[in-house]
Short mmCIF file of the C-alpha atoms (twelve columns), coordinates in Angstrom:
data_MODEL
# 
_entry.id   MODEL 
# 
loop_
_atom_site.group_PDB 
_atom_site.id 
_atom_site.type_symbol 
_atom_site.label_atom_id 
_atom_site.label_alt_id 
_atom_site.label_comp_id 
_atom_site.label_asym_id 
_atom_site.label_seq_id 
_atom_site.Cartn_x 
_atom_site.Cartn_y 
_atom_site.Cartn_z 
_atom_site.pdbx_PDB_model_num 
ATOM 1   C CA . GLN A 1   39.547  -6.791  -19.520 1 
ATOM 2   C CA . LYS A 2   36.044  -7.513  -18.277 1 
ATOM 3   C CA . ALA A 3   33.851  -6.089  -15.541 1 
ATOM 4   C CA . THR A 4   30.228  -6.663  -14.560 1 
ATOM 5   C CA . VAL A 5   27.714  -4.534  -12.739 1 
ATOM 6   C CA . THR A 6   24.925  -6.639  -11.227 1 
ATOM 7   C CA . TYR A 7   21.701  -5.007  -10.044 1 
ATOM 8   C CA . ILE A 8   20.115  -6.977  -7.193  1 
ATOM 9   C CA . ASP A 9   16.570  -6.710  -5.820  1 
ATOM 10  C CA . ASP A 10  17.147  -7.071  -2.065  1 
ATOM 11  C CA . THR A 11  13.406  -7.465  -1.430  1 
ATOM 12  C CA . THR A 12  13.161  -10.643 -3.513  1 
ATOM 13  C CA . GLY A 13  16.845  -11.621 -3.554  1 
ATOM 14  C CA . LYS A 14  16.702  -11.826 -7.350  1 
ATOM 15  C CA . GLU A 15  18.916  -10.338 -10.009 1 
ATOM 16  C CA . ILE A 16  17.312  -7.402  -11.844 1 
ATOM 17  C CA . SER A 17  19.904  -7.043  -14.573 1 
ATOM 18  C CA . VAL A 18  23.608  -7.327  -15.407 1 
ATOM 19  C CA . LYS A 19  25.728  -4.880  -17.387 1 
ATOM 20  C CA . ASN A 20  28.833  -6.437  -18.974 1 
ATOM 21  C CA . LEU A 21  31.730  -4.064  -19.581 1 
ATOM 22  C CA . THR A 22  34.962  -4.498  -21.525 1 
ATOM 23  C CA . GLY A 23  38.004  -2.298  -21.924 1 
ATOM 24  C CA . LYS A 24  41.759  -2.172  -22.116 1 
ATOM 25  C CA . THR A 25  43.951  -2.329  -19.015 1 
ATOM 26  C CA . GLY A 26  44.345  1.111   -17.471 1 
ATOM 27  C CA . THR A 27  41.393  2.683   -19.307 1 
ATOM 28  C CA . THR A 28  38.249  3.954   -17.615 1 
ATOM 29  C CA . SER A 29  34.809  2.734   -18.678 1 
ATOM 30  C CA . ASP A 30  32.384  5.425   -19.729 1 
ATOM 31  C CA . TYR A 31  29.547  3.415   -18.099 1 
ATOM 32  C CA . ARG A 32  27.854  4.989   -15.073 1 
ATOM 33  C CA . THR A 33  25.159  3.454   -12.914 1 
ATOM 34  C CA . ALA A 34  23.187  6.688   -12.398 1 
ATOM 35  C CA . ASP A 35  20.864  6.296   -15.409 1 
ATOM 36  C CA . LYS A 36  19.997  2.680   -14.613 1 
ATOM 37  C CA . ILE A 37  19.410  3.523   -10.956 1 
ATOM 38  C CA . LYS A 38  17.173  6.431   -11.978 1 
ATOM 39  C CA . GLU A 39  15.216  4.099   -14.301 1 
ATOM 40  C CA . LEU A 40  14.745  1.551   -11.518 1 
ATOM 41  C CA . GLU A 41  13.742  4.237   -9.022  1 
ATOM 42  C CA . SER A 42  11.025  5.347   -11.462 1 
ATOM 43  C CA . LYS A 43  9.721   1.760   -11.271 1 
ATOM 44  C CA . GLY A 44  9.426   1.867   -7.463  1 
ATOM 45  C CA . TYR A 45  12.895  0.807   -6.330  1 
ATOM 46  C CA . GLU A 46  15.040  2.512   -3.714  1 
ATOM 47  C CA . LEU A 47  18.842  2.456   -3.774  1 
ATOM 48  C CA . VAL A 48  20.413  0.557   -0.879  1 
ATOM 49  C CA . SER A 49  24.067  0.478   -1.936  1 
ATOM 50  C CA . ASN A 50  26.297  0.861   -4.986  1 
ATOM 51  C CA . ASP A 51  29.949  -0.191  -4.997  1 
ATOM 52  C CA . TYR A 52  30.578  0.783   -8.622  1 
ATOM 53  C CA . PRO A 53  33.107  3.662   -8.810  1 
ATOM 54  C CA . LYS A 54  31.414  7.042   -9.244  1 
ATOM 55  C CA . ASP A 55  33.819  8.037   -12.039 1 
ATOM 56  C CA . GLY A 56  33.690  4.623   -13.776 1 
ATOM 57  C CA . VAL A 57  35.728  1.475   -13.407 1 
ATOM 58  C CA . VAL A 58  39.415  1.560   -14.299 1 
ATOM 59  C CA . PHE A 59  40.116  -1.790  -15.939 1 
ATOM 60  C CA . ASP A 60  42.872  -3.675  -14.120 1 
ATOM 61  C CA . ASP A 61  45.539  -5.993  -15.524 1 
ATOM 62  C CA . ASP A 62  44.305  -9.228  -13.920 1 
ATOM 63  C CA . THR A 63  43.296  -11.477 -16.826 1 
ATOM 64  C CA . LYS A 64  42.170  -14.323 -14.571 1 
ATOM 65  C CA . THR A 65  39.572  -12.464 -12.496 1 
ATOM 66  C CA . ASP A 66  36.844  -10.169 -13.818 1 
ATOM 67  C CA . GLN A 67  36.033  -7.063  -11.833 1 
ATOM 68  C CA . LYS A 68  32.594  -7.332  -10.211 1 
ATOM 69  C CA . PHE A 69  30.375  -4.611  -8.835  1 
ATOM 70  C CA . THR A 70  26.955  -4.801  -7.256  1 
ATOM 71  C CA . VAL A 71  24.120  -2.306  -6.960  1 
ATOM 72  C CA . HIS A 72  21.529  -3.238  -4.324  1 
ATOM 73  C CA . LEU A 73  17.988  -1.900  -4.486  1 
ATOM 74  C CA . LYS A 74  14.828  -2.635  -2.530  1 
ATOM 75  C CA . HIS A 75  11.142  -2.111  -3.138  1 
ATOM 76  C CA . LYS A 76  9.761   1.197   -1.895  1 
ATOM 77  C CA . THR A 77  6.462   1.021   -0.079  1 
ATOM 78  C CA . GLU A 78  3.729   3.519   0.690   1 
ATOM 79  C CA . THR A 79  0.904   3.425   3.165   1 
ATOM 80  C CA . ILE A 80  -2.499  4.159   1.687   1 
ATOM 81  C CA . THR A 81  -5.035  5.810   4.011   1 
ATOM 82  C CA . PRO A 82  -8.813  5.927   3.564   1 
ATOM 83  C CA . ASP A 83  -8.654  9.555   2.348   1 
ATOM 84  C CA . ASP A 84  -5.792  8.948   -0.103  1 
ATOM 85  C CA . PRO A 85  -6.822  9.911   -3.664  1 
ATOM 86  C CA . ARG A 86  -5.703  6.446   -4.821  1 
ATOM 87  C CA . ASN A 87  -8.442  4.961   -2.628  1 
ATOM 88  C CA . LYS A 88  -11.129 6.474   -4.866  1 
ATOM 89  C CA . ASP A 89  -14.434 4.644   -4.457  1 
ATOM 90  C CA . ASN A 90  -12.817 2.724   -1.574  1 
ATOM 91  C CA . LYS A 91  -10.715 0.739   -4.065  1 
ATOM 92  C CA . TYR A 92  -8.492  -0.660  -1.311  1 
ATOM 93  C CA . ASP A 93  -11.329 -1.454  1.140   1 
ATOM 94  C CA . LEU A 94  -10.070 0.947   3.792   1 
ATOM 95  C CA . ARG A 95  -13.409 2.222   5.144   1 
ATOM 96  C CA . ARG A 96  -16.535 0.355   6.152   1 
ATOM 97  C CA . THR A 97  -19.690 1.670   7.757   1 
ATOM 98  C CA . VAL A 98  -22.021 -0.416  9.893   1 
ATOM 99  C CA . LYS A 99  -25.584 0.959   9.878   1 
ATOM 100 C CA . ARG A 100 -28.575 0.165   12.029  1 
ATOM 101 C CA . THR A 101 -32.051 1.337   11.097  1 
ATOM 102 C CA . ILE A 102 -34.983 0.968   13.480  1 
ATOM 103 C CA . ASP A 103 -38.411 1.530   11.948  1 
ATOM 104 C CA . TYR A 104 -41.460 1.902   14.175  1 
ATOM 105 C CA . LYS A 105 -44.591 0.718   12.357  1 
ATOM 106 C CA . TYR A 106 -48.054 -0.153  13.566  1 
ATOM 107 C CA . ALA A 107 -48.848 -3.838  13.178  1 
ATOM 108 C CA . GLY A 108 -51.966 -5.960  13.178  1 
ATOM 109 C CA . ASP A 109 -55.303 -5.634  11.428  1 
ATOM 110 C CA . THR A 110 -55.930 -2.012  12.392  1 
ATOM 111 C CA . VAL A 111 -56.447 0.979   10.157  1 
ATOM 112 C CA . LYS A 112 -52.954 2.106   11.113  1 
ATOM 113 C CA . ALA A 113 -51.306 -1.180  10.037  1 
ATOM 114 C CA . ASN A 114 -47.890 -0.564  8.462   1 
ATOM 115 C CA . GLN A 115 -48.058 3.182   9.057   1 
ATOM 116 C CA . THR A 116 -45.194 4.934   10.827  1 
ATOM 117 C CA . ALA A 117 -45.718 4.988   14.589  1 
ATOM 118 C CA . GLU A 118 -42.584 6.958   15.496  1 
ATOM 119 C CA . PRO A 119 -39.708 8.460   13.499  1 
ATOM 120 C CA . THR A 120 -37.102 6.034   12.192  1 
ATOM 121 C CA . VAL A 121 -33.857 5.837   14.174  1 
ATOM 122 C CA . THR A 122 -30.708 5.464   12.051  1 
ATOM 123 C CA . GLN A 123 -27.256 4.978   13.528  1 
ATOM 124 C CA . SER A 124 -23.875 4.193   12.054  1 
ATOM 125 C CA . VAL A 125 -20.289 3.533   13.051  1 
ATOM 126 C CA . THR A 126 -17.458 3.887   10.541  1 
ATOM 127 C CA . PHE A 127 -14.334 1.769   10.683  1 
ATOM 128 C CA . GLU A 128 -11.055 2.482   8.907   1 
ATOM 129 C CA . ARG A 129 -7.691  0.858   8.307   1 
ATOM 130 C CA . THR A 130 -4.575  1.414   6.207   1 
ATOM 131 C CA . LYS A 131 -2.730  -0.797  3.757   1 
ATOM 132 C CA . THR A 132 0.853   -0.699  2.563   1 
ATOM 133 C CA . ILE A 133 1.582   -1.095  -1.128  1 
ATOM 134 C CA . ASP A 134 4.762   -2.373  -2.760  1 
ATOM 135 C CA . LEU A 135 5.538   0.282   -5.383  1 
ATOM 136 C CA . VAL A 136 7.410   -2.157  -7.647  1 
ATOM 137 C CA . THR A 137 4.655   -4.784  -7.856  1 
ATOM 138 C CA . ASN A 138 1.705   -2.535  -6.872  1 
ATOM 139 C CA . GLU A 139 0.567   -5.336  -4.583  1 
ATOM 140 C CA . ILE A 140 -0.714  -4.966  -1.044  1 
ATOM 141 C CA . ILE A 141 1.722   -6.153  1.614   1 
ATOM 142 C CA . LYS A 142 -0.617  -8.319  3.674   1 
ATOM 143 C CA . ASP A 143 1.292   -8.203  6.949   1 
ATOM 144 C CA . LYS A 144 1.280   -4.392  6.807   1 
ATOM 145 C CA . THR A 145 -2.516  -4.004  6.692   1 
ATOM 146 C CA . THR A 146 -3.698  -2.476  9.952   1 
ATOM 147 C CA . ALA A 147 -6.640  -3.725  11.999  1 
ATOM 148 C CA . TRP A 148 -10.016 -2.054  11.654  1 
ATOM 149 C CA . GLU A 149 -10.443 0.879   14.056  1 
ATOM 150 C CA . VAL A 150 -13.308 3.264   14.634  1 
ATOM 151 C CA . LYS A 151 -12.903 6.390   12.532  1 
ATOM 152 C CA . PRO A 152 -11.667 9.271   14.700  1 
ATOM 153 C CA . ASP A 153 -14.236 11.917  15.682  1 
ATOM 154 C CA . THR A 154 -17.182 9.575   15.120  1 
ATOM 155 C CA . PRO A 155 -19.361 7.529   17.499  1 
ATOM 156 C CA . LYS A 156 -17.449 4.567   18.857  1 
ATOM 157 C CA . ASP A 157 -20.476 2.261   18.951  1 
ATOM 158 C CA . LEU A 158 -24.194 2.042   18.304  1 
ATOM 159 C CA . ALA A 159 -25.893 3.697   21.259  1 
ATOM 160 C CA . GLU A 160 -28.720 1.998   23.098  1 
ATOM 161 C CA . VAL A 161 -32.107 2.907   21.694  1 
ATOM 162 C CA . VAL A 162 -35.093 2.803   24.019  1 
ATOM 163 C CA . SER A 163 -38.234 2.176   22.018  1 
ATOM 164 C CA . PRO A 164 -40.905 4.823   22.564  1 
ATOM 165 C CA . THR A 165 -44.030 4.132   24.582  1 
ATOM 166 C CA . ILE A 166 -47.271 4.511   22.655  1 
ATOM 167 C CA . ALA A 167 -50.492 4.178   24.648  1 
ATOM 168 C CA . GLY A 168 -52.389 1.040   23.672  1 
ATOM 169 C CA . TYR A 169 -49.453 -0.549  21.840  1 
ATOM 170 C CA . THR A 170 -46.524 -2.768  22.794  1 
ATOM 171 C CA . PRO A 171 -43.184 -2.734  20.972  1 
# 
């Protein structure tokens, strides 16, 4: 008698693999799905369903129809945050900082030309987002990338800067 165990990727709808089994009527196959499922889970899959008998298939006496079993798996996903160790050196582009630098220098043909008139003002706002990764393909799932948001506990915008007044000079 014949039986098949088909492993299906529910995320893509494609067949992962097929295990063909043979045996005599009334005997039990020594094949179990646990090892294959464990192997696939180590590659980023997650078990959805398994209709193969836990103790192995008992081969029937129907010579016209093969016994068929299906194991369904899907891709596991994980959300990567800006502080995730996998985002080392901002690999996934999850954090961006906008900086504004205002330098106050004297201008013109004076002795002070190009010298600092007032201390430099530097401001920044940091934006963050998250991305979700397919653990089977290691690809970013585009529709699960969040919008940029201001990093919590940081300034929400660049504050107004009023240029200083220096007698005899105009900003």
